C-alpha positions in Angstrom: 132.9 90.6 106.6 135.3 92.0 109.5 139.3 90.6 109.7 139.9 89.5 113.6 143.8 89.6 114.3 145.1 87.7 116.2 148.7 88.2 118.5 151.0 85.9 118.8 153.6 87.1 121.6 156.1 84.7 122.0 159.2 84.4 119.9 160.7 81.2 121.5 161.8 78.2 120.6 159.1 75.5 121.2 156.9 78.0 122.0 152.4 76.7 122.9 151.1 79.9 122.8 151.1 79.9 118.7 149.0 76.6 118.3 146.9 78.3 120.8 146.4 81.4 118.2 145.6 79.1 115.1 143.0 77.6 117.1 141.2 80.4 117.6 141.9 81.6 114.0 141.2 78.1 112.7 137.3 78.6 114.6 136.5 82.1 114.3 137.5 81.1 109.9 135.2 77.7 110.8 132.1 80.0 111.9 132.5 82.7 108.4 131.5 85.3 110.0 134.7 86.9 110.5 138.5 86.4 108.7 141.5 85.9 111.3 144.8 86.8 110.3 147.6 85.8 112.6 150.4 88.3 113.1 153.0 86.4 115.0 155.1 88.5 116.5 158.2 85.8 115.7 158.0 86.9 112.3 158.7 90.9 113.1 162.3 92.5 113.2 161.6 95.2 115.9 163.8 97.3 117.1 163.6 97.9 120.7 160.6 100.4 121.4 162.2 103.9 120.9 159.1 106.0 120.2 155.8 105.8 120.0 154.5 105.3 116.5 152.8 108.4 115.7 156.0 110.4 116.7 158.5 108.5 114.5 159.9 110.4 111.8 160.6 107.6 109.4 159.0 103.9 111.2 159.9 101.0 110.0 156.9 99.4 107.0 156.7 96.1 109.7 156.1 98.5 112.1 153.6 100.6 110.1 151.6 97.5 108.9 151.3 96.2 112.0 149.9 99.3 113.1 147.7 99.6 110.2 146.3 96.2 110.0 145.4 96.6 114.0 143.4 99.5 112.9 141.7 98.1 110.2 140.5 95.1 112.1 136.7 94.7 114.0 138.8 93.1 116.6 142.2 92.2 118.3 143.2 88.8 120.0 146.3 88.9 122.1 147.3 85.1 122.2 150.7 85.6 125.1 152.3 82.7 127.7 152.7 84.2 131.0 156.6 85.0 131.8 157.3 85.5 135.6 154.3 87.1 136.5 154.5 89.3 133.0 154.4 89.2 129.6 156.7 88.8 126.7 159.2 91.3 125.8 157.6 91.1 122.3 154.6 92.5 123.3 156.0 94.8 125.7 157.9 96.4 122.8 154.9 96.4 120.6 
């Protein structure tokens, strides 16, 4: 059974897109074919993007953990609201 990573990318108070991520995770789990893991960017404290992960000499453990989870996953779903014709800064930072 593979794992599907769901990135919930809005960090705003009152966000609605996280409920969409929860619905998708529930739907995936109910099928019984894959596990679903929500990775909520609101729970990470990533610094502003400085350099790509592979070039960092001492990456944050949280950043390495998220990267490892994404690499090991069978698939990734990004749940993102639209802000002024683009996507949230928290997602751009990842």
